[in-house]
PyMOL commands that place a pseudoatom at each C-alpha (Angstrom):
pseudoatom trace, name=CA, resn=MET, resi=1, chain=A, elem=C, hetatm=0, pos=[0.000, 0.000, 0.000]
pseudoatom trace, name=CA, resn=THR, resi=2, chain=A, elem=C, hetatm=0, pos=[1.298, 3.435, -0.848]
pseudoatom trace, name=CA, resn=GLY, resi=3, chain=A, elem=C, hetatm=0, pos=[0.910, 6.592, 1.145]
pseudoatom trace, name=CA, resn=ASN, resi=4, chain=A, elem=C, hetatm=0, pos=[2.728, 9.525, 2.591]
pseudoatom trace, name=CA, resn=ALA, resi=5, chain=A, elem=C, hetatm=0, pos=[5.485, 8.951, 5.079]
pseudoatom trace, name=CA, resn=PRO, resi=6, chain=A, elem=C, hetatm=0, pos=[4.631, 10.254, 8.552]
pseudoatom trace, name=CA, resn=ASN, resi=7, chain=A, elem=C, hetatm=0, pos=[6.941, 13.239, 8.146]
pseudoatom trace, name=CA, resn=GLN, resi=8, chain=A, elem=C, hetatm=0, pos=[5.293, 14.185, 4.833]
pseudoatom trace, name=CA, resn=ARG, resi=9, chain=A, elem=C, hetatm=0, pos=[1.772, 14.526, 6.164]
pseudoatom trace, name=CA, resn=PRO, resi=10, chain=A, elem=C, hetatm=0, pos=[0.245, 17.942, 5.560]
pseudoatom trace, name=CA, resn=VAL, resi=11, chain=A, elem=C, hetatm=0, pos=[-0.287, 20.173, 8.562]
pseudoatom trace, name=CA, resn=ILE, resi=12, chain=A, elem=C, hetatm=0, pos=[-3.893, 21.247, 8.531]
pseudoatom trace, name=CA, resn=SER, resi=13, chain=A, elem=C, hetatm=0, pos=[-4.929, 24.361, 10.381]
pseudoatom trace, name=CA, resn=LEU, resi=14, chain=A, elem=C, hetatm=0, pos=[-8.502, 23.845, 11.482]
pseudoatom trace, name=CA, resn=GLY, resi=15, chain=A, elem=C, hetatm=0, pos=[-10.444, 26.926, 12.421]
pseudoatom trace, name=CA, resn=LEU, resi=16, chain=A, elem=C, hetatm=0, pos=[-13.452, 26.863, 14.673]
pseudoatom trace, name=CA, resn=SER, resi=17, chain=A, elem=C, hetatm=0, pos=[-16.678, 27.263, 12.748]
pseudoatom trace, name=CA, resn=PRO, resi=18, chain=A, elem=C, hetatm=0, pos=[-19.563, 28.891, 14.629]
pseudoatom trace, name=CA, resn=VAL, resi=19, chain=A, elem=C, hetatm=0, pos=[-21.256, 25.486, 14.975]
pseudoatom trace, name=CA, resn=LEU, resi=20, chain=A, elem=C, hetatm=0, pos=[-18.119, 23.791, 16.293]
pseudoatom trace, name=CA, resn=LEU, resi=21, chain=A, elem=C, hetatm=0, pos=[-17.506, 26.657, 18.688]
pseudoatom trace, name=CA, resn=ALA, resi=22, chain=A, elem=C, hetatm=0, pos=[-21.087, 26.355, 19.960]
pseudoatom trace, name=CA, resn=VAL, resi=23, chain=A, elem=C, hetatm=0, pos=[-20.692, 22.601, 20.488]
pseudoatom trace, name=CA, resn=GLU, resi=24, chain=A, elem=C, hetatm=0, pos=[-17.384, 23.026, 22.344]
pseudoatom trace, name=CA, resn=LEU, resi=25, chain=A, elem=C, hetatm=0, pos=[-18.886, 25.771, 24.490]
pseudoatom trace, name=CA, resn=ALA, resi=26, chain=A, elem=C, hetatm=0, pos=[-21.984, 23.668, 25.226]
pseudoatom trace, name=CA, resn=GLY, resi=27, chain=A, elem=C, hetatm=0, pos=[-19.767, 20.770, 26.334]
pseudoatom trace, name=CA, resn=ALA, resi=28, chain=A, elem=C, hetatm=0, pos=[-17.722, 22.984, 28.652]
pseudoatom trace, name=CA, resn=ILE, resi=29, chain=A, elem=C, hetatm=0, pos=[-20.864, 24.561, 30.105]
pseudoatom trace, name=CA, resn=ALA, resi=30, chain=A, elem=C, hetatm=0, pos=[-22.437, 21.129, 30.658]
pseudoatom trace, name=CA, resn=ILE, resi=31, chain=A, elem=C, hetatm=0, pos=[-19.406, 20.007, 32.661]
pseudoatom trace, name=CA, resn=LEU, resi=32, chain=A, elem=C, hetatm=0, pos=[-19.455, 23.189, 34.741]
pseudoatom trace, name=CA, resn=VAL, resi=33, chain=A, elem=C, hetatm=0, pos=[-23.201, 22.854, 35.342]
pseudoatom trace, name=CA, resn=SER, resi=34, chain=A, elem=C, hetatm=0, pos=[-22.669, 19.278, 36.567]
pseudoatom trace, name=CA, resn=ILE, resi=35, chain=A, elem=C, hetatm=0, pos=[-20.150, 20.578, 39.130]
pseudoatom trace, name=CA, resn=LEU, resi=36, chain=A, elem=C, hetatm=0, pos=[-22.360, 23.337, 40.548]
pseudoatom trace, name=CA, resn=PRO, resi=37, chain=A, elem=C, hetatm=0, pos=[-24.844, 21.124, 42.481]
pseudoatom trace, name=CA, resn=ILE, resi=38, chain=A, elem=C, hetatm=0, pos=[-21.959, 19.170, 44.021]
pseudoatom trace, name=CA, resn=VAL, resi=39, chain=A, elem=C, hetatm=0, pos=[-20.368, 22.361, 45.301]
pseudoatom trace, name=CA, resn=GLN, resi=40, chain=A, elem=C, hetatm=0, pos=[-23.716, 23.770, 46.415]
pseudoatom trace, name=CA, resn=PHE, resi=41, chain=A, elem=C, hetatm=0, pos=[-24.811, 20.707, 48.415]
pseudoatom trace, name=CA, resn=TRP, resi=42, chain=A, elem=C, hetatm=0, pos=[-21.408, 19.389, 49.566]
pseudoatom trace, name=CA, resn=ALA, resi=43, chain=A, elem=C, hetatm=0, pos=[-21.940, 20.419, 53.194]
pseudoatom trace, name=CA, resn=VAL, resi=44, chain=A, elem=C, hetatm=0, pos=[-25.262, 18.570, 53.501]
pseudoatom trace, name=CA, resn=LEU, resi=45, chain=A, elem=C, hetatm=0, pos=[-24.221, 15.351, 51.752]
pseudoatom trace, name=CA, resn=PRO, resi=46, chain=A, elem=C, hetatm=0, pos=[-23.907, 12.353, 54.062]
pseudoatom trace, name=CA, resn=ASP, resi=47, chain=A, elem=C, hetatm=0, pos=[-20.444, 10.850, 54.531]
pseudoatom trace, name=CA, resn=ARG, resi=48, chain=A, elem=C, hetatm=0, pos=[-21.524, 7.694, 52.647]
pseudoatom trace, name=CA, resn=ILE, resi=49, chain=A, elem=C, hetatm=0, pos=[-23.569, 7.960, 49.444]
pseudoatom trace, name=CA, resn=PRO, resi=50, chain=A, elem=C, hetatm=0, pos=[-25.011, 5.326, 47.100]
pseudoatom trace, name=CA, resn=ILE, resi=51, chain=A, elem=C, hetatm=0, pos=[-22.686, 4.730, 44.169]
pseudoatom trace, name=CA, resn=HIS, resi=52, chain=A, elem=C, hetatm=0, pos=[-24.488, 1.845, 42.460]
pseudoatom trace, name=CA, resn=PHE, resi=53, chain=A, elem=C, hetatm=0, pos=[-28.116, 0.840, 42.108]
pseudoatom trace, name=CA, resn=GLY, resi=54, chain=A, elem=C, hetatm=0, pos=[-29.542, -2.610, 41.352]
pseudoatom trace, name=CA, resn=LEU, resi=55, chain=A, elem=C, hetatm=0, pos=[-32.259, -3.424, 38.823]
pseudoatom trace, name=CA, resn=GLY, resi=56, chain=A, elem=C, hetatm=0, pos=[-34.949, -2.701, 41.404]
pseudoatom trace, name=CA, resn=GLY, resi=57, chain=A, elem=C, hetatm=0, pos=[-33.648, 0.817, 41.943]
pseudoatom trace, name=CA, resn=GLN, resi=58, chain=A, elem=C, hetatm=0, pos=[-32.295, 0.071, 45.405]
pseudoatom trace, name=CA, resn=PRO, resi=59, chain=A, elem=C, hetatm=0, pos=[-28.706, 1.063, 46.245]
pseudoatom trace, name=CA, resn=ASP, resi=60, chain=A, elem=C, hetatm=0, pos=[-26.440, -1.972, 46.473]
pseudoatom trace, name=CA, resn=ALA, resi=61, chain=A, elem=C, hetatm=0, pos=[-23.096, -0.205, 47.009]
pseudoatom trace, name=CA, resn=LEU, resi=62, chain=A, elem=C, hetatm=0, pos=[-22.047, 2.762, 49.108]
pseudoatom trace, name=CA, resn=GLY, resi=63, chain=A, elem=C, hetatm=0, pos=[-18.981, 4.960, 48.834]
pseudoatom trace, name=CA, resn=ASP, resi=64, chain=A, elem=C, hetatm=0, pos=[-17.450, 8.051, 50.365]
pseudoatom trace, name=CA, resn=LYS, resi=65, chain=A, elem=C, hetatm=0, pos=[-18.999, 11.316, 49.294]
pseudoatom trace, name=CA, resn=VAL, resi=66, chain=A, elem=C, hetatm=0, pos=[-15.783, 12.145, 47.420]
pseudoatom trace, name=CA, resn=MET, resi=67, chain=A, elem=C, hetatm=0, pos=[-16.894, 9.551, 44.828]
pseudoatom trace, name=CA, resn=ILE, resi=68, chain=A, elem=C, hetatm=0, pos=[-19.517, 12.031, 43.631]
pseudoatom trace, name=CA, resn=TRP, resi=69, chain=A, elem=C, hetatm=0, pos=[-16.670, 13.868, 41.842]
pseudoatom trace, name=CA, resn=MET, resi=70, chain=A, elem=C, hetatm=0, pos=[-15.899, 10.815, 39.670]
pseudoatom trace, name=CA, resn=LEU, resi=71, chain=A, elem=C, hetatm=0, pos=[-18.393, 11.518, 36.870]
pseudoatom trace, name=CA, resn=PRO, resi=72, chain=A, elem=C, hetatm=0, pos=[-17.555, 15.217, 36.351]
pseudoatom trace, name=CA, resn=ALA, resi=73, chain=A, elem=C, hetatm=0, pos=[-13.827, 14.419, 36.544]
pseudoatom trace, name=CA, resn=VAL, resi=74, chain=A, elem=C, hetatm=0, pos=[-14.019, 11.682, 33.907]
pseudoatom trace, name=CA, resn=ALA, resi=75, chain=A, elem=C, hetatm=0, pos=[-16.223, 13.885, 31.719]
pseudoatom trace, name=CA, resn=ALA, resi=76, chain=A, elem=C, hetatm=0, pos=[-13.748, 16.767, 31.967]
pseudoatom trace, name=CA, resn=ILE, resi=77, chain=A, elem=C, hetatm=0, pos=[-10.780, 14.529, 31.122]
pseudoatom trace, name=CA, resn=ILE, resi=78, chain=A, elem=C, hetatm=0, pos=[-12.549, 13.054, 28.101]
pseudoatom trace, name=CA, resn=PHE, resi=79, chain=A, elem=C, hetatm=0, pos=[-13.647, 16.516, 26.954]
pseudoatom trace, name=CA, resn=VAL, resi=80, chain=A, elem=C, hetatm=0, pos=[-10.125, 17.966, 27.187]
pseudoatom trace, name=CA, resn=VAL, resi=81, chain=A, elem=C, hetatm=0, pos=[-8.466, 15.000, 25.470]
pseudoatom trace, name=CA, resn=LEU, resi=82, chain=A, elem=C, hetatm=0, pos=[-10.964, 14.816, 22.617]
pseudoatom trace, name=CA, resn=THR, resi=83, chain=A, elem=C, hetatm=0, pos=[-10.878, 18.581, 22.112]
pseudoatom trace, name=CA, resn=ALA, resi=84, chain=A, elem=C, hetatm=0, pos=[-7.073, 18.553, 21.951]
pseudoatom trace, name=CA, resn=VAL, resi=85, chain=A, elem=C, hetatm=0, pos=[-6.925, 15.553, 19.614]
pseudoatom trace, name=CA, resn=SER, resi=86, chain=A, elem=C, hetatm=0, pos=[-9.526, 17.033, 17.266]
pseudoatom trace, name=CA, resn=ARG, resi=87, chain=A, elem=C, hetatm=0, pos=[-7.555, 20.278, 16.960]
pseudoatom trace, name=CA, resn=TYR, resi=88, chain=A, elem=C, hetatm=0, pos=[-4.359, 18.532, 15.808]
pseudoatom trace, name=CA, resn=PRO, resi=89, chain=A, elem=C, hetatm=0, pos=[-5.340, 15.693, 13.442]
pseudoatom trace, name=CA, resn=HIS, resi=90, chain=A, elem=C, hetatm=0, pos=[-1.930, 15.616, 11.744]
pseudoatom trace, name=CA, resn=ASN, resi=91, chain=A, elem=C, hetatm=0, pos=[-0.193, 14.454, 14.947]
pseudoatom trace, name=CA, resn=ASN, resi=92, chain=A, elem=C, hetatm=0, pos=[-1.827, 11.041, 15.024]
pseudoatom trace, name=CA, resn=ILE, resi=93, chain=A, elem=C, hetatm=0, pos=[-0.001, 7.892, 16.062]
pseudoatom trace, name=CA, resn=SER, resi=94, chain=A, elem=C, hetatm=0, pos=[-0.989, 4.287, 15.956]
pseudoatom trace, name=CA, resn=TRP, resi=95, chain=A, elem=C, hetatm=0, pos=[-2.661, 3.128, 19.173]
pseudoatom trace, name=CA, resn=GLY, resi=96, chain=A, elem=C, hetatm=0, pos=[-0.650, -0.089, 18.838]
pseudoatom trace, name=CA, resn=GLU, resi=97, chain=A, elem=C, hetatm=0, pos=[2.568, 1.891, 18.901]
pseudoatom trace, name=CA, resn=ALA, resi=98, chain=A, elem=C, hetatm=0, pos=[1.356, 4.032, 21.772]
pseudoatom trace, name=CA, resn=PHE, resi=99, chain=A, elem=C, hetatm=0, pos=[0.542, 1.037, 23.956]
pseudoatom trace, name=CA, resn=TRP, resi=100, chain=A, elem=C, hetatm=0, pos=[3.236, -1.333, 22.658]
pseudoatom trace, name=CA, resn=PHE, resi=101, chain=A, elem=C, hetatm=0, pos=[0.793, -3.675, 20.920]
pseudoatom trace, name=CA, resn=GLY, resi=102, chain=A, elem=C, hetatm=0, pos=[2.333, -3.343, 17.491]
for i in range(1, 102): cmd.bond("trace and resi %d" % i, "trace and resi %d" % (i + 1))
show_as sticks, trace
zoom trace
């Protein structure tokens, strides 16, 4: 198969269209909005909170109240990584090379 060598790939400068800017802004706002209730109600949260619910809707696992930060933290990490990767498409590497599978 023929193709460009990695060092011959074109560098593409991607601008933010109004739609893309709106989507990025909506994602950032959604993450911030998910953090606000945690901050607002932190003082009244019990020390142990349900972290998993069974099929019947009853909690079947409890965790420290710090676990409530897990979802916004993972969402923020995914948002930042995907935003950064989408801005620089010419710097791609093989996932096999990155994780020593290939």
